[in-house]
C-alpha positions as CSV (number, residue, x, y, z in Angstrom):
1,M,-0.1,33.4,-7.8
2,K,2.1,31.1,-10.0
3,K,1.4,27.9,-11.9
4,I,2.8,24.8,-10.3
5,T,3.6,21.5,-12.0
6,I,5.4,18.8,-10.2
7,D,6.8,16.4,-12.8
8,P,6.9,13.8,-11.4
9,L,5.7,13.3,-7.9
10,T,8.9,12.0,-6.4
11,R,9.6,8.8,-4.4
12,V,6.3,7.0,-5.2
13,E,5.5,4.4,-7.8
14,G,3.8,6.2,-10.7
15,H,2.9,9.8,-11.5
16,G,-0.2,12.0,-11.4
17,K,-1.5,15.6,-11.2
18,V,-2.8,17.8,-8.4
19,T,-5.2,20.7,-8.7
20,I,-6.1,23.0,-5.8
21,H,-9.5,24.8,-6.2
22,L,-10.1,28.1,-4.5
23,D,-13.4,29.9,-3.7
24,D,-14.1,33.6,-4.2
25,A,-12.4,34.4,-0.9
26,G,-9.3,32.7,-1.9
27,D,-9.7,29.8,0.5
28,V,-9.0,26.2,-0.5
29,K,-12.3,24.6,-1.5
30,E,-11.1,21.3,-3.0
31,A,-7.9,19.4,-3.8
32,R,-7.8,16.8,-6.5
33,L,-5.3,14.0,-7.2
34,H,-5.6,13.3,-10.9
35,I,-4.3,10.2,-12.7
36,I,-4.3,11.2,-16.3
37,E,-3.2,8.2,-18.4
38,F,-4.6,4.7,-18.7
39,R,-3.8,1.2,-19.7
40,G,-6.8,-1.2,-19.4
41,F,-5.7,-4.4,-17.8
42,E,-9.3,-5.1,-17.0
43,R,-10.0,-5.1,-20.7
44,F,-7.1,-6.8,-22.4
45,I,-7.2,-9.7,-19.9
46,L,-10.6,-10.6,-21.4
47,G,-10.4,-13.7,-23.6
48,R,-7.3,-15.0,-22.0
49,P,-7.3,-18.5,-20.6
50,F,-7.8,-18.4,-16.8
51,W,-4.6,-20.2,-15.9
52,E,-2.6,-17.3,-17.5
53,V,-4.1,-14.7,-15.3
54,P,-1.9,-14.9,-12.2
55,V,1.2,-14.4,-14.4
56,I,-0.3,-11.7,-16.7
57,V,-1.9,-9.4,-14.1
58,Q,1.3,-9.0,-12.0
59,R,2.7,-7.0,-14.9
60,L,0.7,-4.1,-13.4
61,C,3.7,-3.4,-11.2
62,G,7.4,-4.3,-10.7
63,I,7.3,-3.3,-7.0
64,C,4.3,-5.4,-5.8
65,P,3.8,-8.1,-8.4
66,V,3.5,-10.8,-5.8
67,S,0.4,-9.2,-4.4
68,H,-1.4,-9.3,-7.8
69,H,0.0,-12.8,-8.5
70,L,-1.5,-14.2,-5.3
71,A,-4.8,-12.3,-5.4
72,A,-5.4,-13.6,-9.0
73,A,-4.3,-17.1,-8.0
74,K,-6.7,-17.1,-5.0
75,A,-9.5,-16.3,-7.4
76,M,-8.4,-19.0,-9.8
77,D,-8.3,-21.5,-7.0
78,R,-12.0,-21.1,-6.7
79,I,-12.5,-21.4,-10.4
80,V,-10.9,-24.9,-10.4
81,G,-12.5,-25.8,-7.0
82,G,-9.1,-25.8,-5.3
83,E,-9.5,-23.1,-2.6
84,Q,-8.7,-25.7,0.1
85,L,-5.0,-25.7,-0.5
86,T,-2.6,-28.4,0.6
87,P,-0.5,-27.4,3.7
88,T,2.6,-27.1,1.5
89,A,0.8,-24.9,-1.0
90,E,-0.7,-22.6,1.5
91,K,2.5,-22.1,3.5
92,M,4.6,-21.6,0.3
93,R,2.2,-18.8,-0.7
94,R,2.3,-17.3,2.8
95,L,6.1,-17.3,2.8
96,M,6.0,-15.7,-0.7
97,H,3.5,-13.1,0.5
98,Y,5.4,-12.1,3.7
99,G,8.6,-11.9,1.6
100,Q,6.7,-9.4,-0.5
101,I,5.5,-7.4,2.5
102,F,9.0,-7.4,3.9
103,Q,10.8,-6.2,0.8
104,S,8.1,-3.6,-0.1
105,H,7.9,-2.0,3.3
106,A,11.7,-1.9,3.5
107,L,11.9,-0.3,0.1
108,H,9.3,2.4,0.9
109,F,10.6,3.2,4.3
110,F,14.4,3.3,3.7
111,H,14.5,4.3,0.0
112,L,11.5,6.5,-0.4
113,S,10.3,7.9,2.9
114,S,13.2,8.0,5.3
115,P,14.4,11.4,3.9
116,D,11.1,12.9,5.1
117,L,11.8,11.6,8.6
118,L,15.5,12.0,9.0
119,F,16.4,15.4,7.6
120,G,15.7,18.8,9.0
121,T,17.5,21.9,10.3
122,D,16.0,22.3,13.7
123,G,14.3,19.0,14.4
124,S,10.8,20.3,13.8
125,A,8.4,18.4,11.5
126,A,7.9,21.5,9.4
127,S,11.7,21.9,8.7
128,A,12.0,18.1,8.2
129,F,9.5,18.3,5.4
130,A,11.2,21.3,4.0
131,A,14.7,19.8,3.8
132,P,16.5,20.8,0.6
133,R,15.5,18.8,-2.4
134,E,19.1,17.9,-3.1
135,Q,19.0,16.0,0.3
136,R,15.7,14.2,-0.1
137,H,16.9,10.9,-1.6
138,V,18.2,7.5,-0.5
139,L,21.9,8.4,-1.4
140,A,21.8,11.3,1.1
141,V,20.4,8.9,3.7
142,A,23.2,6.4,3.0
143,K,25.8,9.2,3.3
144,S,24.4,10.7,6.5
145,F,23.2,7.4,8.1
146,P,25.4,4.8,6.5
147,E,24.4,1.9,8.8
148,L,20.7,2.6,8.4
149,G,21.1,2.8,4.6
150,R,23.0,-0.5,4.6
151,Q,20.3,-2.2,6.6
152,G,17.6,-0.9,4.3
153,I,19.4,-2.3,1.3
154,L,20.1,-5.7,2.9
155,M,16.5,-6.0,4.3
156,R,15.0,-5.5,0.9
157,K,17.5,-8.0,-0.6
158,F,16.3,-10.6,2.0
159,G,12.7,-10.1,1.1
160,Q,13.5,-10.4,-2.6
161,E,15.4,-13.7,-1.9
162,V,12.3,-15.1,-0.1
163,I,10.3,-14.2,-3.2
164,Q,12.8,-15.9,-5.5
165,A,12.9,-19.0,-3.5
166,T,9.1,-19.4,-3.5
167,A,8.0,-17.8,-6.8
168,G,11.0,-18.7,-9.0
169,K,12.1,-15.1,-9.7
170,K,12.4,-12.0,-7.6
171,I,10.1,-10.1,-10.0
172,H,7.2,-11.5,-11.9
173,G,7.5,-15.1,-10.7
174,T,5.3,-18.1,-11.5
175,G,5.1,-20.0,-8.2
176,A,1.3,-19.8,-7.6
177,I,-0.9,-21.7,-10.0
178,P,-4.7,-22.3,-9.9
179,G,-5.2,-24.7,-7.0
180,G,-1.7,-24.5,-5.5
181,V,1.9,-24.0,-6.3
182,N,4.4,-25.4,-8.8
183,R,7.3,-25.9,-6.4
184,N,8.2,-26.5,-2.7
185,L,11.1,-24.9,-0.8
186,S,14.4,-26.7,-1.1
187,V,16.4,-27.4,2.0
188,E,19.3,-25.4,0.5
189,A,17.0,-22.3,0.0
190,R,15.5,-22.8,3.5
191,D,19.0,-22.8,5.1
192,H,20.2,-19.9,3.1
193,L,17.2,-17.8,4.3
194,R,17.2,-19.0,7.8
195,K,20.8,-17.8,8.5
196,D,19.7,-14.2,8.1
197,A,16.2,-14.3,9.5
198,D,17.1,-13.4,13.1
199,Q,19.2,-10.4,11.9
200,M,16.2,-9.2,9.9
201,I,14.1,-9.1,13.0
202,R,16.8,-7.2,14.9
203,W,17.0,-4.6,12.1
204,S,13.2,-4.5,11.9
205,K,13.0,-3.6,15.6
206,K,15.5,-0.7,14.9
207,A,13.3,0.5,12.1
208,V,10.2,0.5,14.3
209,A,12.2,2.6,16.8
210,V,13.2,5.1,14.1
211,A,9.5,5.5,13.0
212,R,8.2,5.6,16.6
213,D,10.8,8.2,17.7
214,F,10.0,10.5,14.8
215,T,6.3,10.2,15.5
216,M,6.6,10.8,19.2
217,D,9.2,13.6,18.9
218,H,7.0,15.5,16.4
219,L,3.5,14.4,17.6
220,L,2.2,17.9,18.1
221,E,3.2,18.9,14.6
222,I,2.2,15.8,12.7
223,A,-1.1,15.4,14.5
224,T,-2.6,17.9,12.1
225,F,-0.3,17.5,9.1
226,G,-2.5,16.1,6.4
227,A,-4.5,14.4,9.1
228,F,-8.3,13.8,9.3
229,D,-10.8,11.4,10.8
230,S,-11.8,8.5,8.6
231,N,-13.2,5.0,8.4
232,H,-10.8,2.0,8.1
233,L,-11.0,-1.3,6.2
234,S,-8.9,-4.5,6.1
235,L,-9.0,-8.2,6.2
236,V,-8.8,-9.8,9.7
237,R,-8.5,-13.4,10.8
238,P,-12.0,-14.9,11.0
239,R,-11.8,-16.6,14.4
240,D,-10.3,-13.9,16.5
241,G,-9.9,-10.6,14.5
242,A,-6.1,-10.9,14.4
243,L,-4.0,-9.1,11.8
244,E,-4.2,-11.3,8.7
245,L,-2.4,-10.4,5.5
246,Y,-3.0,-13.5,3.2
247,D,-6.5,-14.7,3.8
248,G,-9.4,-13.5,6.0
249,V,-12.7,-11.7,6.2
250,L,-13.4,-8.0,5.7
251,R,-13.8,-5.7,8.7
252,A,-14.5,-1.9,8.7
253,I,-14.6,0.5,11.5
254,D,-15.3,4.2,11.8
255,K,-13.1,7.0,13.2
256,D,-14.0,6.1,16.8
257,G,-13.7,2.3,16.4
258,K,-17.4,1.5,15.9
259,T,-17.8,-1.6,13.7
260,L,-19.3,-0.9,10.3
261,V,-18.6,-4.2,8.6
262,D,-17.4,-7.5,10.2
263,G,-16.9,-11.1,9.2
264,L,-17.7,-10.4,5.5
265,E,-16.3,-13.2,3.3
266,D,-14.3,-12.2,0.3
267,Q,-16.8,-13.6,-2.3
268,R,-19.4,-11.2,-0.9
269,Y,-17.4,-8.0,-1.0
270,L,-19.9,-6.3,-3.4
271,E,-22.5,-6.5,-0.6
272,A,-20.4,-3.8,1.3
273,L,-18.4,-1.9,-1.3
274,S,-19.1,0.1,-4.4
275,E,-17.1,2.4,-6.6
276,E,-17.8,6.0,-7.7
277,V,-16.4,7.4,-11.0
278,R,-15.4,11.1,-11.3
279,P,-14.6,12.8,-14.6
280,W,-11.2,14.3,-13.7
281,T,-9.3,11.0,-13.0
282,Y,-9.0,7.5,-14.2
283,M,-8.8,6.3,-10.6
284,K,-12.1,5.3,-9.0
285,F,-13.5,6.1,-5.5
286,P,-14.6,3.1,-3.5
287,F,-17.0,3.5,-0.6
288,L,-19.1,1.6,1.9
289,K,-22.6,1.2,0.5
290,T,-24.3,1.7,3.8
291,L,-22.8,5.2,4.2
292,G,-22.7,6.3,0.5
293,P,-19.9,8.0,-1.4
294,Q,-19.9,11.2,0.6
295,H,-19.3,9.5,4.0
296,G,-18.4,5.9,3.2
297,W,-14.8,6.3,2.0
298,Y,-12.1,4.7,4.1
299,R,-8.4,4.2,4.5
300,V,-6.6,0.9,3.9
301,G,-3.0,-0.2,4.4
302,P,-0.8,-0.5,7.5
303,L,-2.5,2.2,9.5
304,A,-5.9,0.8,8.8
305,R,-4.9,-2.7,9.5
306,L,-3.5,-1.9,13.0
307,N,-6.7,0.0,13.6
308,T,-9.1,-2.8,12.5
309,C,-7.3,-5.8,14.0
310,R,-7.6,-6.9,17.6
311,F,-4.0,-8.0,17.9
312,V,-0.9,-9.0,15.9
313,P,-0.2,-12.7,16.0
314,S,3.6,-12.4,16.6
315,P,5.1,-11.4,19.9
316,E,7.5,-8.6,19.0
317,A,5.1,-6.9,16.6
318,E,2.2,-7.2,19.0
319,A,4.3,-5.5,21.7
320,A,5.0,-2.7,19.2
321,R,1.3,-2.5,18.3
322,I,0.4,-2.1,22.0
323,E,2.8,0.8,22.3
324,F,1.4,2.3,19.0
325,Q,-2.2,2.1,20.2
326,A,-1.4,3.6,23.6
327,V,-0.7,6.9,22.0
328,T,-4.4,7.2,21.0
329,H,-5.6,5.5,24.2
330,Q,-6.7,2.4,22.3
331,K,-8.8,4.4,19.8
332,P,-8.2,4.4,16.1
333,N,-5.2,6.4,15.0
334,N,-6.2,8.9,12.3
335,V,-2.8,10.6,11.9
336,T,-1.6,10.3,8.3
337,M,2.1,10.3,9.2
338,A,1.5,7.4,11.6
339,Y,1.4,5.2,8.5
340,H,5.2,5.0,8.7
341,W,5.2,3.7,12.3
342,A,2.4,1.2,11.5
343,R,4.3,0.1,8.3
344,M,7.4,-0.7,10.3
345,I,5.4,-2.7,12.9
346,E,4.1,-4.8,9.9
347,L,7.7,-5.1,8.7
348,L,8.7,-6.6,12.0
349,H,5.6,-8.9,11.9
350,A,6.6,-10.1,8.4
351,G,10.1,-10.9,9.7
352,E,8.7,-13.0,12.6
353,V,6.4,-14.9,10.3
354,I,9.1,-15.6,7.8
355,R,11.5,-16.9,10.5
356,D,8.8,-19.2,12.0
357,L,7.6,-20.5,8.6
358,L,11.2,-21.4,7.6
359,D,11.2,-24.0,10.4
360,D,8.0,-25.7,9.1
361,A,8.6,-29.0,7.5
362,D,5.5,-28.7,5.3
363,L,7.5,-26.4,3.1
364,Q,9.4,-29.4,1.8
365,G,6.2,-31.3,1.1
366,E,5.4,-32.7,-2.3
367,D,1.6,-32.4,-2.4
368,L,1.3,-29.1,-4.2
369,V,-2.0,-28.9,-6.1
370,T,-5.7,-29.6,-5.4
371,Q,-8.9,-29.2,-7.3
372,G,-12.7,-29.7,-7.0
373,P,-16.0,-28.6,-8.5
374,R,-15.5,-26.0,-11.3
375,R,-16.9,-22.5,-10.9
376,E,-17.4,-19.6,-13.4
377,E,-17.0,-16.7,-11.0
378,A,-14.6,-16.0,-8.2
379,V,-13.0,-13.3,-6.0
380,G,-9.5,-13.2,-4.5
381,I,-8.7,-10.7,-1.8
382,I,-5.3,-10.2,-0.2
383,E,-3.7,-7.5,2.0
384,A,-1.0,-6.1,-0.3
385,P,1.7,-3.9,1.3
386,R,-0.3,-0.8,0.5
387,G,-3.7,-2.2,1.6
388,T,-6.6,-4.4,0.6
389,L,-6.4,-5.8,-3.0
390,I,-9.4,-7.2,-4.7
391,H,-9.4,-9.3,-7.9
392,H,-12.8,-10.4,-9.3
393,Y,-13.2,-12.6,-12.4
394,R,-15.7,-14.5,-14.5
395,V,-14.6,-17.4,-16.6
396,D,-16.7,-19.1,-19.3
397,R,-17.0,-22.8,-20.2
398,N,-14.2,-22.4,-22.7
399,D,-11.8,-21.4,-19.9
400,Q,-11.7,-17.8,-21.1
401,V,-11.9,-14.7,-18.9
402,T,-15.1,-12.8,-19.6
403,M,-15.0,-10.2,-16.8
404,C,-12.3,-8.7,-14.6
405,N,-12.6,-6.0,-11.9
406,L,-9.6,-4.9,-9.9
407,I,-9.8,-2.7,-6.9
408,V,-6.2,-2.1,-5.8
409,S,-4.9,-0.6,-2.5
410,T,-4.2,2.8,-3.9
411,T,-7.7,3.1,-5.3
412,H,-9.2,2.4,-1.9
413,N,-6.9,5.3,-0.6
414,N,-7.9,7.6,-3.4
415,E,-10.2,9.8,-1.4
416,P,-7.9,9.8,1.7
417,M,-5.0,11.0,-0.4
418,N,-7.2,13.8,-1.8
419,Q,-8.2,14.7,1.7
420,A,-4.5,14.8,2.8
421,I,-3.6,17.1,-0.1
422,M,-6.5,19.4,0.8
423,R,-5.4,19.6,4.4
424,V,-1.8,20.4,3.5
425,A,-3.0,23.0,0.9
426,Q,-5.4,24.6,3.4
427,D,-2.8,24.9,6.2
428,T,0.1,26.0,4.0
429,L,-1.8,28.6,1.8
430,A,-3.5,30.0,4.9
431,K,-0.1,30.9,6.4
432,K,1.4,32.2,3.1
433,P,-0.9,32.6,0.1
434,E,1.7,31.6,-2.5
435,I,3.1,28.5,-4.0
436,T,6.3,27.6,-2.2
437,E,8.7,24.7,-2.2
438,G,7.3,23.9,1.2
439,L,3.9,23.4,-0.2
440,L,5.2,21.2,-3.0
441,N,7.1,19.0,-0.7
442,G,4.3,19.0,1.9
443,I,1.9,17.6,-0.7
444,E,4.5,14.9,-1.7
445,V,5.1,14.0,2.0
446,A,1.4,13.6,2.7
447,V,0.8,11.5,-0.4
448,R,4.0,9.4,0.1
449,A,2.8,8.4,3.6
450,Y,0.2,6.2,1.9
451,D,3.0,4.5,-0.2
452,P,0.8,4.9,-3.3
453,C,1.3,2.9,-6.5
454,L,-0.4,5.1,-9.1
455,S,0.3,2.8,-11.9
456,C,-1.4,-0.1,-10.2
457,A,-4.4,2.1,-9.3
458,T,-5.1,3.1,-12.9
459,H,-3.5,0.1,-14.6
460,A,-1.5,2.7,-16.4
461,M,1.7,2.9,-18.3
462,G,3.8,5.7,-19.8
463,K,4.6,9.1,-18.6
464,M,2.0,10.6,-16.2
465,P,3.2,14.0,-15.1
466,L,2.0,15.2,-11.7
467,Q,0.8,18.8,-12.0
468,V,-0.3,21.0,-9.2
469,Q,-2.6,23.8,-10.1
470,V,-4.6,26.4,-8.1
471,V,-8.0,27.0,-9.7
472,D,-10.1,30.0,-8.7
473,A,-13.9,30.0,-8.1
474,H,-14.5,30.7,-11.8
475,G,-12.5,27.8,-13.0
476,A,-9.5,29.8,-14.2
477,V,-6.0,28.5,-13.4
478,A,-4.7,31.0,-10.9
479,A,-1.4,29.4,-10.1
480,E,0.8,26.7,-11.7
481,R,4.5,25.8,-11.5
482,I,6.5,23.1,-13.4
483,R,9.0,21.0,-11.6
484,S,11.3,19.3,-14.1
485,H,13.0,15.9,-13.7
486,E,16.2,17.9,-12.9
487,L,16.7,19.6,-9.6
488,D,16.0,23.0,-10.9
489,A,12.3,24.0,-11.0
490,P,11.6,26.8,-13.5
């Protein structure tokens, strides 16, 4: 056996470390995804005035800052008693949020994950996942599939332009403020975005087809690749259970679709959720209280959202969801690689919502801010591209933050990612008990399906190398290998 270190885990946001633990018989007993460095946003936000929070906390990430910006703003809305937003403020925020969903899903699918789906030697899932490392990047996609590569770049550009028009900047904008927004959408910006909106939907439908065809063509192979039964959690629209990405109530189901939590308002999330701490990672492990930490973990994100919602409230995406759900005969889909298909359905939904919102005259309204009775504690929950995002704050009478708890999407998916790594390790090492490039890439492919943002999940900064180790039953490192930043892997 050799020692494996993957430094870094490629084509995800952030870095980490994987250890694989073996029992006396040499079988995989446990797999762990470690996040090994830390920056405490939940601590240094303390003492700051509450109105600064939506701008500060989005510095957690440069890929999904809008999600943190809006989750914090929703919490601060309640602090100032302004949670009943004006029509202009709510629709501006929704447009900003769906622009974020659109650009993030396009980035992950085309730039980070498409090499996992597009390259292979004989068309099998196994060979696709074992494509040469020199080929597993966006430039290779652009070379081999130039039109698809071009579409991916322009789709992300469109999403970023929506964010700029609503938040003021493409990254780390300031559009949302406690109780509303600080701008409306100009007619010029509306017309600029509207001219490309229909094209974005056409391209989104093509992206759905790419993800769908890969899933169906390799269904037998990917049905067991890093796959497992699980619970699922997301926001849904209160009145009818529709897919709801900006505001809603919490719903959780089990692997068979049985309802575990339903209609839970965001301010009451602690009635259903708790977090477990483990000594080998800075990332926590959320779980449903009624089931406990061993059985109460769940998945979030596009796959979970399509499983928990009753329908998607836009026609093209709903038609795609019906086709998606038919594969599992209307039961929850627990296939890890199906995240990509679900993500592209949400991309299409975001495109439809953006197009329809751009025709809403309320976006040019001038009533931007509201307020009411002051509060000292509030929660903001939003469906970020990667899943459910929870911001919880307390603010004292001097307007200073005294408590901050963040449960980000990747933290919710912590245990599922560990489960996926374990499944890949078990299957791969059982066939060939040595560390191979196929094992390394398989682990990356399984983790990448969740579109994790490890920096968000631990509020971390700096270099966080991902190491993969095989540890025997006595705690000794039996295998380890270092993958450098270069293509060679000594």
